[in-house]
VMD Tcl script that draws the C-alpha trace (Angstrom):
set ca {
  {78.22 69.48 144.98}
  {80.41 72.05 146.70}
  {80.55 75.06 148.96}
  {81.89 78.12 147.14}
  {83.31 80.70 149.53}
  {83.51 83.89 147.49}
  {84.91 87.32 148.34}
  {82.82 90.00 146.63}
  {85.00 93.05 147.24}
  {84.36 96.26 149.13}
  {82.07 98.48 147.11}
  {79.19 97.26 144.97}
  {77.82 94.40 142.88}
  {80.45 94.82 140.15}
  {83.37 94.22 142.52}
  {82.94 90.44 142.33}
  {85.55 88.76 140.12}
  {84.59 87.10 136.85}
  {85.53 83.76 138.40}
  {83.37 84.52 141.43}
  {80.39 85.53 139.31}
  {80.64 82.37 137.23}
  {80.61 80.31 140.43}
  {77.59 82.14 141.84}
  {75.60 81.53 138.67}
  {75.99 77.76 138.98}
  {74.95 77.65 142.64}
  {71.52 76.55 143.80}
  {71.58 78.61 147.00}
  {73.45 81.86 147.64}
  {74.13 83.21 151.11}
  {75.54 86.65 151.91}
  {77.37 87.03 155.24}
  {75.81 90.18 156.64}
  {77.49 91.00 159.94}
  {81.20 91.77 159.49}
  {80.96 94.58 156.92}
  {78.63 96.55 154.67}
  {78.57 97.27 150.94}
  {77.79 100.58 149.22}
  {74.87 99.02 147.36}
  {71.66 97.16 148.09}
  {71.12 93.40 148.13}
  {68.69 93.81 145.23}
  {71.53 95.18 143.08}
  {73.55 92.05 143.83}
  {70.58 89.86 142.95}
  {70.04 91.69 139.66}
  {73.64 91.20 138.50}
  {74.06 87.70 139.89}
  {70.68 86.47 138.71}
  {70.15 84.72 142.04}
  {68.03 85.17 145.14}
  {70.30 86.04 148.07}
  {69.78 84.76 151.59}
  {71.17 87.02 154.30}
  {73.34 85.09 156.76}
  {73.70 86.72 160.15}
  {76.15 85.67 162.84}
  {73.71 83.27 164.47}
  {73.04 81.43 161.22}
  {76.72 81.11 160.28}
  {78.05 80.17 163.70}
  {75.18 78.07 165.07}
  {72.89 76.97 162.25}
  {75.21 76.39 159.29}
  {74.78 72.61 159.42}
  {71.04 72.89 158.75}
  {71.33 75.66 156.16}
  {74.56 76.45 154.30}
  {76.27 73.08 154.72}
  {73.04 71.15 154.09}
  {72.58 73.01 150.80}
  {76.22 72.35 149.86}
  {75.67 68.62 150.39}
  {72.61 68.59 148.17}
  {73.98 70.85 145.42}
  {76.20 73.87 144.95}
  {75.97 76.60 147.59}
  {77.68 79.98 147.64}
  {78.77 81.83 150.77}
  {79.49 85.43 149.83}
  {81.73 87.57 152.01}
  {82.19 91.33 151.71}
  {85.89 91.94 151.10}
  {87.92 88.74 151.11}
  {86.72 85.36 152.32}
  {88.87 84.99 155.41}
  {88.63 88.46 156.91}
  {86.96 86.93 159.99}
  {87.80 83.79 161.95}
  {84.18 82.67 161.77}
  {84.69 82.03 158.05}
  {87.65 79.77 158.70}
  {85.46 77.89 161.16}
  {82.79 77.43 158.49}
  {85.37 76.08 156.03}
  {86.68 73.59 158.60}
  {83.17 72.38 159.41}
  {82.44 71.91 155.71}
  {85.63 69.90 155.19}
  {84.84 67.76 158.24}
  {81.40 67.07 156.77}
  {83.01 65.84 153.57}
  {81.99 68.87 151.49}
  {84.28 70.12 148.76}
  {85.20 73.76 149.43}
  {86.27 76.13 146.68}
  {87.63 79.55 147.67}
  {87.62 82.61 145.42}
  {89.46 85.62 146.85}
  {88.94 89.36 146.43}
  {90.18 92.70 147.78}
  {89.77 93.47 151.48}
  {90.35 96.39 153.82}
  {93.69 94.79 154.72}
  {95.12 95.71 151.33}
  {92.82 98.62 150.46}
  {94.55 100.67 153.18}
  {97.44 100.91 150.72}
  {95.62 103.84 149.11}
  {96.81 105.96 152.04}
  {100.39 105.57 150.84}
  {101.42 103.64 153.94}
  {103.54 100.60 153.11}
  {101.57 97.42 153.69}
  {104.51 95.42 154.98}
  {105.00 98.00 157.74}
  {101.64 97.27 159.37}
  {101.76 95.41 162.66}
  {99.06 93.45 164.42}
  {95.55 94.53 163.45}
  {93.05 95.15 166.21}
  {89.36 96.01 166.60}
  {87.64 98.55 168.82}
  {84.27 97.24 170.07}
  {81.15 99.22 170.91}
  {81.36 98.25 174.58}
  {84.91 99.38 175.32}
  {84.74 101.05 178.73}
  {86.95 98.41 180.38}
  {88.69 97.20 177.22}
  {92.42 97.95 176.91}
  {93.57 95.35 174.36}
  {93.44 97.68 171.27}
  {95.57 100.28 173.08}
  {98.04 97.60 174.17}
  {98.33 96.43 170.56}
  {99.08 100.01 169.52}
  {101.87 100.31 172.10}
  {103.51 97.07 170.97}
  {103.27 98.04 167.31}
  {104.77 101.47 168.00}
  {107.67 99.89 169.89}
  {108.36 97.79 166.81}
  {108.02 100.76 164.44}
  {104.87 99.37 162.85}
  {101.63 101.03 161.74}
  {98.41 100.07 163.54}
  {95.10 99.46 161.77}
  {92.01 99.69 163.97}
  {88.87 98.05 162.57}
  {85.78 99.68 164.09}
  {82.83 97.68 165.39}
  {79.62 97.54 163.39}
  {76.18 95.97 163.46}
  {74.65 96.48 159.99}
  {71.41 94.76 160.98}
  {70.77 97.45 163.59}
  {72.39 100.29 161.65}
  {75.07 100.76 164.29}
  {78.62 101.75 163.37}
  {81.42 102.80 165.69}
  {82.60 106.13 164.29}
  {86.12 107.48 163.93}
  {85.22 110.10 166.53}
  {84.28 107.29 168.93}
  {87.58 105.51 168.25}
  {89.65 108.66 168.75}
  {87.93 109.45 172.05}
  {88.46 105.88 173.25}
  {92.19 105.94 172.45}
  {92.75 109.37 173.95}
  {91.11 108.29 177.20}
  {93.69 105.50 177.41}
  {96.66 107.78 176.84}
  {97.10 108.59 173.15}
  {98.20 112.23 173.08}
  {96.63 115.14 171.21}
  {99.78 115.48 169.10}
  {99.47 111.92 167.77}
  {98.64 111.90 164.07}
  {96.23 109.38 162.61}
  {94.46 108.52 159.38}
  {90.67 108.25 159.40}
  {89.21 106.22 156.54}
  {85.68 105.59 155.32}
  {84.43 103.38 152.48}
  {87.84 102.14 151.35}
  {87.58 100.39 148.01}
  {84.57 102.46 146.95}
  {84.30 105.13 144.26}
  {84.24 107.87 146.92}
  {86.45 106.95 149.86}
  {87.04 109.57 152.54}
  {90.60 109.71 153.90}
  {91.80 112.39 156.30}
  {95.19 112.70 157.99}
  {95.64 114.96 161.00}
  {96.22 115.06 164.74}
  {93.71 113.17 166.87}
  {91.54 116.10 168.07}
  {90.99 117.42 164.54}
  {89.88 113.99 163.32}
  {86.94 114.11 165.72}
  {85.45 117.06 163.82}
  {85.66 115.54 160.34}
  {82.46 114.36 158.65}
  {83.41 110.99 157.16}
  {79.96 110.27 155.76}
  {78.74 106.70 155.45}
  {80.48 103.61 156.87}
  {82.40 101.36 157.07}
  {85.15 103.15 158.99}
  {88.67 102.36 160.12}
  {91.48 104.27 161.83}
  {95.23 104.04 161.31}
  {97.94 105.34 163.63}
  {101.20 105.35 161.68}
  {104.58 104.64 163.25}
  {107.83 106.03 161.82}
  {107.23 107.24 158.28}
  {109.36 106.86 155.18}
  {109.65 110.13 153.25}
  {107.42 108.72 150.51}
  {104.77 107.77 153.08}
  {104.93 111.30 154.47}
  {104.49 112.76 151.00}
  {101.49 110.50 150.33}
  {99.80 111.34 153.65}
  {100.23 115.06 153.07}
  {97.75 114.73 150.19}
  {95.09 113.77 152.75}
  {95.58 116.81 154.96}
  {92.87 119.46 154.57}
}
mol new
graphics top color blue
foreach p $ca { graphics top sphere $p radius 0.5 }
foreach p [lrange $ca 0 end-1] q [lrange $ca 1 end] { graphics top cylinder $p $q radius 0.2 }
display resetview
């Protein structure tokens, strides 16, 4: 009896690791966290490969009803909690692990790729990223993401902005929305940024330009993120030039 917390990668059903797939197949109940990201495939495709019925786990279920669902199932048998990307990309998942441990449930974690390392495809050096921040839908009076940017820039560090999403309602904060938000707070038109969509997929969209031009780019389907680089190494510059169009 155990709770398997399994990262399933960023793209489709086949992104799960062999170890993760083996764990899923021996679980009695399989939950898919469905509110922090979105895959480029349907739930039915996951079910076909995994050979298991998948229960969608929204924020309310994970944060307020886990004791009567996920943790209850893990006490009675093996339960899987699937997370798009890596397991601990959101603090709510750490909270679930702690609650499971407190309830005396064995927790087994199986990691996978996440947006935090997939951004390396841009050519920006991962160890030069500073604090990561998120831009929410309701951001009229929110200044924290901009303040994070300023602190990162002072330290010579790149800034990754994760953009808000609500897959259940089909809502996704776009790169255009993020650019407009940052420019209202003081980011200049000459500032260059990297817009990214569907990192980790077979058809990611990456575009590097000044802020105004980014607003006119069609990035296609979500999920989206935005990067404002700090001082660039010559190799980073060369890599980013490949994403100018």
